[in-house]
PLY file of the C-alpha trace (Angstrom):
ply
format ascii 1.0
element vertex 414
property float x
property float y
property float z
element edge 413
property int vertex1
property int vertex2
end_header
-16.36 21.68 27.25
-12.97 22.98 26.13
-12.54 26.73 26.59
-10.20 28.74 24.40
-9.57 32.21 23.07
-8.21 33.19 19.69
-6.49 36.04 17.91
-4.85 36.50 14.52
-1.47 38.12 13.90
-0.96 40.74 11.20
0.65 38.11 8.94
-2.40 35.84 9.10
-1.19 33.30 11.66
-4.20 32.12 13.65
-3.46 31.54 17.35
-5.59 29.65 19.86
-4.99 29.77 23.62
-6.29 27.04 25.94
-5.74 27.75 29.64
-5.15 24.85 32.03
-3.98 26.03 35.45
-3.47 22.48 36.73
-0.34 21.66 34.74
3.29 22.79 35.05
3.75 22.09 31.33
2.88 23.95 28.16
1.95 22.35 24.85
2.39 24.00 21.48
0.76 22.62 18.35
1.35 24.05 14.88
-0.86 22.70 12.14
-0.09 23.42 8.50
-2.98 23.18 6.06
-1.11 20.89 3.68
-1.14 17.15 3.18
-0.57 14.54 0.52
-3.72 15.67 -1.30
-1.93 18.94 -2.12
0.90 17.27 -4.00
1.40 17.00 -7.72
0.76 13.49 -9.07
4.26 13.47 -10.52
5.91 14.47 -7.23
4.19 12.69 -4.35
5.49 12.14 -0.84
6.61 15.78 -0.43
4.39 16.57 2.59
5.77 13.54 4.40
9.32 14.40 3.31
8.85 17.81 4.96
7.86 16.16 8.21
11.48 14.96 8.25
13.09 18.08 6.75
11.49 20.32 9.37
13.70 18.66 12.00
16.87 19.03 9.92
17.74 22.56 11.00
16.33 26.02 10.27
17.94 29.24 9.10
19.22 30.30 12.56
19.03 27.01 14.50
21.16 24.16 13.10
19.74 21.51 15.46
16.08 21.58 16.50
16.13 18.74 19.03
19.12 19.71 21.17
17.86 23.06 22.57
14.38 21.60 23.10
15.79 18.66 25.07
17.97 21.03 27.10
14.78 22.90 27.99
13.17 19.66 29.20
10.92 19.30 26.18
9.89 16.63 23.71
8.33 16.83 20.29
6.90 14.88 17.39
5.04 15.33 14.12
2.77 13.51 11.72
1.50 13.91 8.20
-1.81 12.73 6.72
-3.42 13.13 3.34
-5.04 16.32 4.70
-2.66 18.01 7.16
0.87 18.28 8.53
1.09 18.66 12.30
3.98 19.51 14.64
3.68 19.45 18.41
5.89 19.85 21.44
5.61 19.95 25.20
7.99 21.49 27.72
8.00 23.04 31.22
6.08 26.29 31.40
9.12 28.23 32.63
10.82 27.50 29.28
7.85 28.49 27.11
9.84 31.00 25.07
12.09 28.21 23.78
9.05 26.79 21.99
8.26 30.11 20.31
11.92 30.55 19.29
12.22 27.07 17.75
8.91 26.99 15.91
9.11 30.52 14.58
12.56 29.94 13.11
11.58 26.91 11.09
8.42 28.67 9.93
10.64 31.54 8.80
12.76 29.20 6.68
14.43 25.84 6.75
18.19 25.61 6.29
17.91 24.18 2.81
20.97 22.30 1.60
21.71 19.42 -0.73
23.23 17.53 2.19
20.16 17.88 4.42
17.86 16.91 1.56
19.96 13.86 0.70
19.98 12.71 4.33
16.20 13.00 4.70
15.52 11.43 1.29
17.54 8.41 2.42
15.60 8.27 5.70
12.26 8.38 3.87
13.47 5.88 1.27
14.42 3.43 4.01
11.03 3.97 5.64
9.36 3.27 2.28
11.35 0.05 1.84
10.81 -1.13 5.40
7.08 -0.49 5.69
5.78 -0.62 2.12
8.08 -2.84 0.05
9.56 -5.40 2.45
6.79 -5.68 5.03
4.06 -8.29 4.41
0.94 -6.62 2.95
2.91 -3.34 2.91
1.66 -2.27 -0.50
-1.99 -3.17 0.16
-3.02 0.44 0.73
-1.21 1.61 -2.39
-3.29 -0.91 -4.33
-6.55 -0.20 -2.51
-6.30 3.57 -2.91
-5.55 3.25 -6.63
-8.51 0.91 -6.97
-10.98 3.12 -5.09
-9.86 6.56 -6.33
-9.44 7.50 -9.98
-9.35 11.33 -9.83
-8.90 12.60 -6.27
-5.32 12.76 -4.87
-6.35 10.41 -2.07
-5.37 7.81 -4.65
-1.83 7.83 -3.24
-0.78 7.39 0.42
1.15 9.90 2.48
4.49 8.15 1.87
4.04 8.79 -1.87
3.21 6.79 -4.97
6.59 5.17 -5.36
10.19 5.30 -4.22
11.45 6.90 -7.44
9.53 10.16 -6.91
11.15 10.65 -3.50
14.62 9.76 -4.73
14.36 12.20 -7.65
13.19 15.21 -5.59
15.34 18.29 -6.34
16.24 21.10 -3.93
14.47 23.76 -6.00
11.24 21.71 -5.98
11.49 21.23 -2.24
12.03 24.97 -1.65
9.06 25.84 -3.85
6.84 23.42 -1.91
7.93 24.96 1.41
7.32 28.57 0.44
3.94 27.63 -1.03
2.57 25.86 2.03
4.57 26.38 5.26
3.52 29.96 5.83
1.85 31.95 8.63
-1.23 32.47 6.49
-1.50 28.69 6.03
-0.93 27.72 9.67
-2.78 27.48 12.98
-0.99 27.54 16.33
-2.50 26.42 19.62
-0.77 27.05 22.94
-2.15 25.17 25.95
-1.15 25.26 29.60
-1.03 27.56 32.63
-0.66 30.63 30.45
-2.51 33.88 29.86
-3.80 35.19 26.57
-1.73 38.34 27.05
1.47 36.34 27.55
0.85 34.17 24.48
-0.03 37.20 22.38
3.11 39.04 23.42
5.35 36.06 22.61
3.50 35.38 19.34
3.99 38.95 18.17
7.65 38.92 19.22
8.60 35.67 17.48
6.11 35.15 14.65
4.65 38.46 13.47
7.70 39.53 11.43
7.60 36.34 9.32
6.27 37.20 5.83
2.67 36.07 5.50
3.03 34.54 2.06
0.28 34.04 -0.48
-2.82 32.17 0.76
-2.96 28.70 -0.76
-6.15 28.19 -2.77
-6.95 24.49 -2.90
-8.29 23.26 -6.22
-8.76 19.50 -6.04
-10.67 17.37 -8.51
-13.61 15.75 -6.74
-13.84 12.00 -7.06
-16.77 11.13 -9.36
-19.41 8.77 -8.02
-18.38 5.16 -8.53
-20.77 3.46 -10.91
-19.60 -0.17 -10.87
-18.03 -2.55 -8.38
-14.26 -2.87 -8.74
-12.14 -5.90 -8.00
-8.44 -6.64 -8.13
-6.17 -9.53 -7.13
-2.58 -9.19 -5.92
-0.05 -11.92 -5.19
2.85 -11.70 -2.74
5.01 -13.73 -0.37
2.76 -13.34 2.66
1.76 -15.84 5.37
-1.99 -15.96 4.61
-4.53 -14.51 2.22
-6.02 -11.13 3.15
-9.24 -9.37 2.17
-9.60 -5.60 1.76
-12.98 -4.05 0.92
-13.59 -0.31 0.65
-16.66 1.84 0.07
-16.78 5.60 -0.49
-18.29 7.58 2.39
-19.03 11.22 3.20
-16.44 13.80 4.26
-15.61 14.92 7.78
-18.06 17.80 8.16
-21.28 15.99 7.24
-23.88 14.11 9.29
-23.27 10.82 7.41
-19.66 10.89 8.67
-20.83 10.46 12.27
-23.24 7.69 11.30
-20.42 5.94 9.39
-18.15 6.20 12.43
-20.82 4.44 14.51
-21.27 1.80 11.80
-17.57 0.92 12.01
-17.85 0.60 15.81
-20.78 -1.78 15.54
-19.42 -3.84 12.66
-15.74 -4.24 13.35
-14.18 -2.40 16.27
-13.14 -4.76 19.06
-13.90 -8.28 20.20
-17.62 -7.64 20.73
-18.22 -6.31 17.20
-20.42 -8.17 14.76
-17.68 -9.17 12.32
-15.38 -10.46 15.06
-18.08 -12.41 16.86
-19.48 -14.06 13.74
-16.56 -14.38 11.34
-13.67 -14.91 13.75
-15.19 -16.52 16.83
-18.18 -18.46 15.45
-17.39 -19.29 11.80
-13.59 -19.10 12.12
-13.21 -17.69 8.60
-10.77 -14.97 9.68
-7.98 -14.86 12.22
-8.45 -11.07 12.48
-11.02 -8.71 10.99
-11.58 -4.97 11.43
-13.92 -2.30 10.15
-12.79 1.34 10.20
-12.74 4.51 8.10
-10.04 6.87 6.90
-11.36 9.95 8.73
-10.67 12.12 5.70
-11.71 15.76 5.37
-12.83 15.13 1.79
-15.04 12.07 1.13
-13.09 9.07 2.39
-13.32 5.31 2.62
-15.03 2.87 4.97
-12.93 -0.29 5.02
-13.23 -3.92 6.08
-9.98 -5.85 6.20
-9.06 -9.23 7.55
-6.58 -12.10 7.43
-8.19 -15.32 6.19
-7.64 -18.53 8.17
-5.69 -21.40 6.64
-8.06 -23.77 4.88
-10.58 -21.04 4.10
-10.79 -19.17 0.80
-10.96 -15.49 -0.02
-14.20 -16.15 -1.86
-15.78 -17.64 1.29
-14.48 -14.78 3.42
-15.74 -12.14 1.02
-19.20 -13.74 0.79
-19.40 -13.88 4.60
-18.57 -10.17 4.95
-21.21 -9.28 2.38
-23.74 -11.46 4.21
-23.06 -9.64 7.48
-23.53 -6.32 5.70
-26.84 -7.61 4.30
-27.93 -8.52 7.84
-27.13 -4.97 8.96
-29.11 -3.42 6.09
-32.09 -5.77 6.40
-32.36 -6.17 10.18
-31.03 -2.83 11.39
-29.47 -2.21 14.80
-30.96 -2.29 18.26
-31.09 0.74 20.50
-28.74 -0.99 22.94
-26.23 -1.79 20.19
-26.20 1.80 19.00
-25.93 3.15 22.54
-22.97 0.88 23.25
-21.17 2.27 20.17
-21.93 5.82 21.28
-20.61 5.07 24.77
-17.30 3.86 23.32
-16.91 7.03 21.29
-17.83 9.21 24.28
-15.14 7.43 26.34
-12.61 7.94 23.56
-13.38 11.67 23.39
-13.07 11.98 27.17
-9.79 10.04 27.19
-8.31 12.29 24.48
-9.27 15.40 26.45
-7.15 14.22 29.38
-3.95 14.94 27.45
-2.77 18.54 27.16
-1.13 17.79 23.82
-4.29 16.17 22.48
-6.35 19.20 23.43
-3.92 21.52 21.65
-3.85 19.24 18.62
-7.64 18.88 18.42
-8.38 22.58 18.88
-6.06 23.41 15.98
-7.66 20.71 13.82
-11.21 21.92 14.47
-10.13 25.49 13.75
-8.83 24.22 10.40
-12.23 22.66 9.74
-13.87 26.05 10.24
-14.14 26.85 13.94
-12.44 25.41 17.03
-15.81 25.66 18.77
-16.87 22.62 16.71
-14.91 20.47 19.18
-17.57 21.18 21.80
-20.38 20.20 19.43
-18.87 16.88 18.32
-20.46 14.63 20.90
-23.90 16.09 20.23
-23.61 15.07 16.57
-23.08 11.46 17.60
-25.99 11.64 20.07
-28.29 12.78 17.26
-27.74 9.62 15.20
-30.81 7.37 15.45
-31.06 3.73 14.28
-33.00 4.95 11.22
-30.32 7.52 10.30
-27.59 4.93 10.78
-29.26 2.36 8.50
-30.09 4.97 5.85
-26.39 5.91 5.83
-25.35 2.25 5.69
-27.62 1.63 2.69
-26.05 4.55 0.87
-22.50 3.37 1.62
-22.81 -0.40 1.18
-24.03 -0.36 -2.42
-22.37 -2.94 -4.65
-21.45 -0.32 -7.26
-19.75 1.75 -4.52
-17.37 -1.04 -3.52
-13.74 -1.84 -4.28
-12.46 -5.29 -3.31
-8.83 -6.38 -3.15
-7.98 -10.08 -2.89
-4.42 -10.23 -1.52
-3.30 -13.81 -2.18
-0.24 -15.54 -0.84
2.06 -17.03 -3.45
1.82 -20.79 -3.74
5.00 -22.56 -2.72
6.81 -24.27 -5.59
0 1
1 2
2 3
3 4
4 5
5 6
6 7
7 8
8 9
9 10
10 11
11 12
12 13
13 14
14 15
15 16
16 17
17 18
18 19
19 20
20 21
21 22
22 23
23 24
24 25
25 26
26 27
27 28
28 29
29 30
30 31
31 32
32 33
33 34
34 35
35 36
36 37
37 38
38 39
39 40
40 41
41 42
42 43
43 44
44 45
45 46
46 47
47 48
48 49
49 50
50 51
51 52
52 53
53 54
54 55
55 56
56 57
57 58
58 59
59 60
60 61
61 62
62 63
63 64
64 65
65 66
66 67
67 68
68 69
69 70
70 71
71 72
72 73
73 74
74 75
75 76
76 77
77 78
78 79
79 80
80 81
81 82
82 83
83 84
84 85
85 86
86 87
87 88
88 89
89 90
90 91
91 92
92 93
93 94
94 95
95 96
96 97
97 98
98 99
99 100
100 101
101 102
102 103
103 104
104 105
105 106
106 107
107 108
108 109
109 110
110 111
111 112
112 113
113 114
114 115
115 116
116 117
117 118
118 119
119 120
120 121
121 122
122 123
123 124
124 125
125 126
126 127
127 128
128 129
129 130
130 131
131 132
132 133
133 134
134 135
135 136
136 137
137 138
138 139
139 140
140 141
141 142
142 143
143 144
144 145
145 146
146 147
147 148
148 149
149 150
150 151
151 152
152 153
153 154
154 155
155 156
156 157
157 158
158 159
159 160
160 161
161 162
162 163
163 164
164 165
165 166
166 167
167 168
168 169
169 170
170 171
171 172
172 173
173 174
174 175
175 176
176 177
177 178
178 179
179 180
180 181
181 182
182 183
183 184
184 185
185 186
186 187
187 188
188 189
189 190
190 191
191 192
192 193
193 194
194 195
195 196
196 197
197 198
198 199
199 200
200 201
201 202
202 203
203 204
204 205
205 206
206 207
207 208
208 209
209 210
210 211
211 212
212 213
213 214
214 215
215 216
216 217
217 218
218 219
219 220
220 221
221 222
222 223
223 224
224 225
225 226
226 227
227 228
228 229
229 230
230 231
231 232
232 233
233 234
234 235
235 236
236 237
237 238
238 239
239 240
240 241
241 242
242 243
243 244
244 245
245 246
246 247
247 248
248 249
249 250
250 251
251 252
252 253
253 254
254 255
255 256
256 257
257 258
258 259
259 260
260 261
261 262
262 263
263 264
264 265
265 266
266 267
267 268
268 269
269 270
270 271
271 272
272 273
273 274
274 275
275 276
276 277
277 278
278 279
279 280
280 281
281 282
282 283
283 284
284 285
285 286
286 287
287 288
288 289
289 290
290 291
291 292
292 293
293 294
294 295
295 296
296 297
297 298
298 299
299 300
300 301
301 302
302 303
303 304
304 305
305 306
306 307
307 308
308 309
309 310
310 311
311 312
312 313
313 314
314 315
315 316
316 317
317 318
318 319
319 320
320 321
321 322
322 323
323 324
324 325
325 326
326 327
327 328
328 329
329 330
330 331
331 332
332 333
333 334
334 335
335 336
336 337
337 338
338 339
339 340
340 341
341 342
342 343
343 344
344 345
345 346
346 347
347 348
348 349
349 350
350 351
351 352
352 353
353 354
354 355
355 356
356 357
357 358
358 359
359 360
360 361
361 362
362 363
363 364
364 365
365 366
366 367
367 368
368 369
369 370
370 371
371 372
372 373
373 374
374 375
375 376
376 377
377 378
378 379
379 380
380 381
381 382
382 383
383 384
384 385
385 386
386 387
387 388
388 389
389 390
390 391
391 392
392 393
393 394
394 395
395 396
396 397
397 398
398 399
399 400
400 401
401 402
402 403
403 404
404 405
405 406
406 407
407 408
408 409
409 410
410 411
411 412
412 413
């Protein structure tokens, strides 16, 4: 069980404190309740662009990394369709450096045309490297657009296309910052050999004078239920054909989410999974195959993807995947099979809890979902999934009309 205490500053910043007396380090995690789903369809990629801009200097600190490194610290950040997260770790004796750095960039970035141009070029190169020039790089652009027609999950975190990033103006970027990167829209978790009193004193000193800002009211169009199977074919210069299949599944705070997570473990996570054993090892239809889900806060996707072996067709591969799903729905799972999947997830949870940074990150995330205490109830929700609940969830997910299938074909050589 993870213990924590919480308080809220006058400007709305929520602060969690997790005490660990066994470490000489302190971790700080600041989670902003903004992701790619909060972008305008005509200006996507902004949340990810800010992941880069937030390291480009703030109003009083021209270089974020240098003072942190001098204090013996390290940092990183990531953006998803749901959140933007910044985290750092440094020796406890230099804890105030963390408060100084993070409070200044929450107060305001050092907006300039030069900084924006530099980061736009960085993001553009990332887009080209990973999404345009990399084999299968645009597969998720295509799959999201196929599966989602209304919800902003229809574009990935990097953005819809390169043009929208390249055309971003400074005034648009400023407006996005002062709409989302605010105390009232943030959660901070401090973990280490600290006291609540110490963290509260430093939080009030460095953060409380930052204007709260207006609370962001999310108003996202829900994705309507899919009523017919969708299929699309893409062609590209790739080594082998690839299959991508997606089905809509429940959001993060529902019981079916936990059942879906266990389904992906059983079907396609690791060498002992059903899809690997039957379609890679026995039938040799795929060279690799995986089953996973997007982990989204709003209803997400359960996905099967695999690279098809030379000499085999996408049609054969697709039929084999559907046959394995039919076996799951018709024959169910054994108690041992389900327990093995639960054991893997329990081990993963325990492994994550070993890291101070992970604990700070996860506590902030669960607080965003409604209450950090949920982190201590997570394992019980997996334990409560029975074979009957799992199969009922699988039958609801793996309906033909709920599926989107992408055939990613290699171009034939002339």
